[in-house]
C-alpha positions, -999 to 999 in steps of 0.1 A, spaced: -288 -15 118 -250 -23 106 -246 -13 69 -231 -42 47 -217 -35 17 -206 -58 -12 -169 -49 -22 -161 -50 -58 -124 -46 -65 -125 -36 -101 -134 -6 -120 -143 -5 -154 -118 -33 -164 -118 -68 -151 -98 -82 -128 -75 -111 -136 -48 -124 -118 -13 -106 -124 12 -128 -137 45 -127 -114 80 -135 -124 108 -138 -95 136 -142 -117 143 -122 -146 146 -153 -173 113 -163 -160 100 -137 -182 95 -150 -220 106 -119 -243 75 -109 -269 77 -83 -298 85 -55 -270 67 -41 -238 60 -9 -220 79 -9 -189 83 10 -157 109 4 -131 106 10 -91 94 1 -54 60 18 -56 53 18 -23 18 28 -16 8 29 -55 -3 64 -47 -18 88 -73 13 95 -91 19 56 -95 -14 53 -109 -8 76 -135 24 60 -146 3 26 -149 -27 43 -167 -3 56 -189 14 21 -196 -22 4 -202 -30 31 -229 5 26 -246 5 -12 -241 -29 -14 -260 -22 8 -282 14 -10 -294 -4 -45 -289 27 -55 -263 25 -64 -225 29 -38 -200 53 -47 -173 63 -32 -142 96 -42 -126 105 -42 -90 126 -54 -64 124 -80 -35 136 -72 -7 135 -40 -5 169 -23 -11 172 -6 22 168 -40 35 197 -53 20 218 -21 22 211 -13 58 198 -43 74 206 -28 109 180 4 102 150 4 127 128 28 109 117 12 72 82 6 70 59 2 39 27 18 31 10 -9 17 15 -48 20 23 -71 -14 -5 -85 -15 -26 -50 -22 -2 -39 -42 -12 -69 -65 -45 -60 -63 -43 -21 -70 -18 -36 -101 -49 -60 -113 -70 -32 -108 -47 -7 -132 -49 -35 -160 -11 -46 -152 -7 -84 -162 29 -89 -158 50 -80 -126 90 -88 -128 101 -90 -95 140 -89 -93 157 -102 -66 176 -75 -47 214 -87 -35 242 -66 -24 259 -78 -58 226 -66 -80 234 -30 -64 267 -26 -80 249 -32 -113 257 0 -133 226 17 -147 241 13 -181 243 -25 -179 204 -24 -165 193 -4 -193 214 -28 -220 208 -61 -203 173 -56 -187 154 -29 -202 165 -37 -239 179 -71 -238 157 -89 -217 124 -70 -218 126 -53 -254 114 -23 -239 96 -1 -265 90 30 -238 100 32 -204 74 51 -186 91 67 -153 79 93 -127 93 127 -124 120 120 -100 130 85 -111 165 71 -108 180 38 -108 212 17 -111 242 16 -88 239 42 -61 210 58 -79 232 70 -106 208 69 -137 191 105 -137 166 113 -163 195 126 -185 216 90 -184 180 75 -190 175 93 -220 210 86 -232 209 51 -228 174 50 -241 186 66 -274 218 41 -274 197 8 -266 165 17 -291 139 24 -270 121 57 -260 113 76 -224 78 92 -214 82 111 -181 50 118 -161 52 148 -142 43 152 -104 6 149 -92 -7 175 -70 -33 172 -42 -40 199 -17 -12 219 -36 18 195 -29 31 172 -47 23 134 -42 50 113 -30 58 80 -6 75 99 20 45 128 24 21 98 25 45 81 55 45 112 71 7 118 71 1 86 84 29 87 114 10 122 124 -22 106 124 -36 124 93 -51 94 74 -78 113 56 -48 136 37 -26 102 33 -57 88 17 -63 116 -9 -28 110 -19 -31 77 -20 -66 75 -40 -76 47 -21 -77 42 21 -51 30 39 -52 -6 54 -34 -27 79 -44 -66 69 -37 -97 97 -54 -123 114 -76 -121 146 -60 -134 177 -74 -135 212 -74 -106 236 -83 -100 270 -122 -99 267 -124 -65 283 -141 -50 252 -166 -73 250 -175 -67 289 -188 -31 284 -204 -38 250 -179 -31 227 -160 -69 216 -132 -61 197 -109 -78 173 -70 -78 182 -51 -77 153 -19 -99 144 3 -79 118 3 -99 84 36 -78 75 57 -68 102 76 -43 79 39 -23 73 38 10 85 13 15 114 -5 48 116 -3 71 147 -19 62 179 -54 71 183 -92 63 173 -102 58 140 -136 55 118 -128 30 95 -143 -2 69 -136 -37 77 -131 -63 51 -144 -99 62 -155 -126 41 -162 -105 10 -182 -83 29 -175 -47 42 -186 -34 77 -185 -3 96 -158 -2 122 -141 16 146 -103 8 153 -80 16 181 -43 21 176 -19 24 209 -13 10 240 -51 13 257 -41 29 287 -73 25 306 -69 -13 306 -35 -24 287 -1 -32 299 18 -7 277 22 -28 247 10 -16 215 -20 -32 196 -44 -28 170 -80 -39 176 -112 -30 159 -147 -28 167 -173 -41 142 -202 -20 146 -234 -43 146 -216 -74 137 -223 -104 158 -204 -139 159 -170 -153 162 -138 -137 146 -109 -154 159 -83 -167 129 -101 -151 108 -80 -129 85 -94 -91 81 -83 -62 65 -91 -26 83 -92 5 60 -88 35 80 -110 65 71 -106 94 93 -90 98 129 -113 106 155 -95 116 187 -63 109 206 -58 76 227 -65 85 268 -68 73 300 -99 69 316 -105 68 355 -126 34 350 -146 12 325 -176 29 327 -163 64 316 -144 43 288 -177 28 277 -197 59 277 -166 76 253 -169 48 232 -206 55 229 -197 90 217 -168 77 194 -191 53 178 -217 79 170 -191 103 156 -178 75 136 -213 63 118 -215 100 108 -182 103 94 -187 70 73 -221 81 64 -206 110 48 
């Protein structure tokens, strides 16, 4: 019998829609704000410590907590020919995590080549002090901002004193003896180490997209799969292999088994993402789903025929159920 869980996105705080400002002038200055600035790819445990501290300070001071980020990603503007830029999370999942952390204000500054030339002091004076009326800037331990990342910790503190706000630096967060960073999470995912990446994220890495038609071979051997068209072409896809996963569909969570790769037994060499919802019956075409990856089960491999593939999938399904049950 398939296990179905109702998913509750919020923790102890109620979830309300985060207010998004896509131009600096859209944010109406209040009596002050608690602010952080960055790209926050993954919104991992280190980022969550920053958000939690902001939420506490904003409540204490009676002002807004404002996250400032940039769109598009600076590297897409500065290095448009780069082929290896991939993100851990989609924008939509970032918004959900911000909501769960109690953040209600997100300022997304358009990033252009002209904006990239903004000196760090101008940003501190015009945006942090002038527009946002920052009371406290909360930063990570390795934060930089401004032209060529020239605004290091020492300069940030100098500008803060000059323009009337203070700085709190959140130390590195450690998981399994290593400091958490977006780069380490990306490397873990590309190596197929999903469970390690999840420990650093503090939640399960996921891929979102729309279900599109496949070749129907999975259904013919008793393992119908949903083939996924990615929601975000820049999202990082984990290493090829078979994974234990959970699948969010229509507000419900299902157990699943996902394959990432070229499907060497039946495929044509194209890399695909597909998922089998254990125990699910019904149509999925054109449905939007989210696959949350829990653990990598094995490498992708080529089998001699479809019956051998079916037998291995039966073994994989048993292992997936055991992993998800634990």
